[in-house]
C-alpha positions in Angstrom: 84.0 131.0 63.4 87.8 131.3 62.3 89.1 132.4 65.6 87.6 129.5 67.6 89.0 127.4 65.2 92.4 129.0 65.7 92.0 128.8 70.0 90.8 125.5 69.2 93.6 124.2 67.6 96.3 125.8 69.5 94.5 124.2 72.8 94.8 120.9 70.4 98.9 121.5 69.8 99.2 122.6 73.6 97.7 119.5 74.8 100.0 117.0 72.6 103.0 119.1 73.6 102.5 117.8 77.4 105.3 115.7 78.8 104.0 112.0 80.0 103.4 112.3 83.3 105.3 108.5 83.8 108.9 108.3 83.6 110.4 106.9 80.7 112.0 104.4 82.7 109.2 103.1 84.9 107.9 100.0 85.0 104.4 100.2 84.6 104.0 100.1 81.0 106.1 96.3 81.1 105.0 93.8 78.8 102.2 92.0 80.8 103.0 88.9 82.4 101.2 85.6 80.7 97.6 85.0 82.4 97.9 82.5 85.6 94.7 79.7 83.4 93.6 81.5 80.1 89.9 81.0 79.3 90.3 80.1 75.5 86.2 79.8 75.2 86.1 83.4 75.6 87.7 85.9 73.0 86.9 89.2 75.0 89.3 87.8 77.9 87.0 87.8 80.5 88.4 86.0 83.9 88.2 82.2 84.2 84.8 80.8 85.2 83.9 80.1 89.0 84.4 76.7 88.9 84.2 77.2 92.9 81.8 73.9 93.1 84.6 71.5 91.9 87.7 73.0 93.2 91.2 71.7 92.0 93.7 69.8 94.0 95.8 71.4 96.2 98.9 72.3 94.1 96.9 72.2 90.9 95.8 75.8 91.6 93.2 76.5 94.0 89.8 77.7 92.9 88.1 78.2 96.4 86.9 81.3 96.9 88.5 81.0 100.8 92.1 80.5 99.1 94.7 82.7 100.7 97.0 84.8 99.0 99.9 83.2 98.9 103.0 83.8 101.3 105.2 84.6 98.5 103.0 87.6 97.5 103.2 89.0 101.3 104.2 92.2 102.4 104.8 95.5 101.2 105.6 96.4 98.0 105.9 99.8 96.0 105.4 101.4 92.5 108.4 104.3 93.7 111.4 103.9 96.1 109.2 106.9 97.6 106.2 105.1 98.6 108.4 102.5 100.8 110.3 105.7 102.7 107.2 107.8 103.0 106.5 109.1 106.3 103.7 111.8 105.8 101.7 109.4 104.8 101.4 110.2 101.0 102.6 107.0 99.5 99.9 106.8 97.2 102.0 103.5 95.0 102.2 101.7 98.4 100.4 98.0 97.8 100.3 96.2 101.1 99.9 92.5 100.5 98.5 90.0 103.3 96.4 86.3 103.1 93.3 87.7 103.0 93.4 91.6 101.8 95.4 93.8 99.5 96.0 97.9 100.8 96.3 100.7 99.2 96.6 103.9 99.7 93.1 104.9 99.6 91.3 101.6 99.2 91.2 98.0 100.1 90.7 94.8 98.0 89.5 91.6 99.7 89.6 88.3 97.2 85.7 87.5 96.4 85.3 84.8 94.1 86.6 83.0 90.5 90.6 82.5 92.9 92.7 80.6 91.0 96.4 80.4 92.7 99.9 78.8 92.6 103.0 79.8 94.9 104.1 82.8 93.0 100.8 84.1 91.9 97.2 85.2 92.6 93.9 85.6 90.4 91.3 86.5 91.5 87.7 88.8 91.8 88.4 91.6 94.4 85.8 93.5 95.9 87.4 97.1 96.8 86.0 99.3 98.9 87.3 103.2 99.3 86.3 107.0 99.6 82.3 106.0 100.4 82.3 103.8 97.2 82.4 99.8 96.9 83.1 97.9 93.3 85.2 94.6 91.7 87.6 94.2 89.6 89.4 90.5 88.2 93.0 91.0 88.6 96.2 88.8 88.9 99.5 89.2 91.5 102.0 88.0 90.7 105.9 87.4 91.6 108.5 87.6 88.7 112.1 87.6 90.7 112.2 90.7 93.1 108.9 91.8 91.4 105.3 92.0 91.8 103.1 92.6 89.1 99.7 93.1 89.7 97.3 93.5 85.9 94.0 94.2 86.0 91.3 93.2 83.7 89.0 95.5 81.6 90.5 97.7 80.9 93.8 96.1 80.8 96.4 97.5 82.8 99.7 96.4 84.7 101.5 97.3 87.1 105.3 96.3 88.6 105.8 96.8 92.3 109.2 96.4 93.6 109.6 94.6 97.6 110.0 97.5 99.9 113.0 96.5 102.5 
């Protein structure tokens, strides 16, 4: 029994001693952006209610599921500089934003409802497909200067991308 405890302690200490796989200067753990539209009635932080039956007038933040991703967000965005320049097909941090979809390394996502849009941000439920699987997730894309911040909910995660030149 004493041997098992010593081995368990050694394994636990070894795990704690590993270096963090994310560089200290990475922008992916930065502060989360302010939400595009809050849902004050839901303390869990769930996405805002789907108001597609009563869409806002253009310029007020469209809520129609057919709304396009704003042009300011379109393009190729990389988590690291290597994501923009790889010729080996291994750009795992590359995100390509088009008017109707997001393209990742091994998955695709299309807005499927609960859309909130402005000139430089877009939030929606996205339907993903990739590696033989399908799933849905609410996320926000927001242009902040020359960066694109992608924030996911449930669980909350945020990633900062730089535009590929």
